[in-house]
Legacy VTK file of the C-alpha trace (Angstrom):
# vtk DataFile Version 3.0
C-alpha trace
ASCII
DATASET POLYDATA
POINTS 66 float
4.250 22.312 -15.066
4.097 24.393 -11.886
3.402 22.992 -8.453
1.794 24.875 -5.593
2.749 24.339 -1.970
0.864 25.734 0.998
2.834 26.690 4.094
1.887 25.593 7.625
-0.494 28.555 8.100
-2.257 27.813 4.767
-1.910 31.464 3.793
0.849 31.646 1.167
1.206 29.564 -1.955
4.727 29.040 -3.264
4.947 28.095 -6.935
7.775 26.068 -8.444
8.290 25.110 -12.065
11.056 22.717 -10.967
11.761 21.396 -7.495
14.629 19.125 -6.496
14.762 18.105 -2.842
17.551 16.270 -1.013
18.971 14.487 -4.070
22.053 12.322 -3.643
23.772 10.110 -6.206
26.653 7.682 -6.042
28.323 5.464 -8.612
29.919 2.080 -7.874
33.698 1.848 -8.072
36.373 -0.628 -7.000
36.428 0.714 -3.432
32.638 0.503 -3.014
30.937 3.662 -4.219
31.798 7.235 -5.152
29.373 9.875 -3.839
29.025 12.521 -6.567
25.989 14.508 -5.362
25.066 14.916 -1.717
21.799 16.444 -0.442
21.170 18.832 -3.361
18.015 20.970 -3.215
16.849 23.526 -5.783
13.639 25.487 -6.479
13.067 27.212 -9.789
10.088 29.566 -10.067
8.026 29.791 -13.260
9.745 32.145 -15.704
12.976 32.153 -13.705
16.263 31.695 -15.578
18.787 29.433 -13.821
22.324 28.480 -14.767
24.245 25.600 -13.221
27.962 26.319 -13.333
30.912 24.242 -12.253
34.142 22.597 -13.235
34.257 19.606 -15.534
33.202 16.477 -13.670
31.495 18.229 -10.739
28.042 16.678 -11.344
26.113 19.217 -13.454
25.014 16.716 -16.096
24.406 14.022 -13.501
22.019 16.327 -11.638
20.144 17.281 -14.807
19.942 13.667 -15.994
18.324 12.616 -12.721
LINES 1 67
66 0 1 2 3 4 5 6 7 8 9 10 11 12 13 14 15 16 17 18 19 20 21 22 23 24 25 26 27 28 29 30 31 32 33 34 35 36 37 38 39 40 41 42 43 44 45 46 47 48 49 50 51 52 53 54 55 56 57 58 59 60 61 62 63 64 65
């Protein structure tokens, strides 16, 4: 499902199949909370192929599960 956004001049439409804006996630721990994602933003255009790479435990699955 694509979304269309119009810029301030109402002249250009930007299409996104997936949009993530300013996502943060923390998990509770004994010291309070553990911040695992901080201010993540991502735009994926229709038909675009995207890979999320990173070390084990860096938050890839957490981001996708959100």
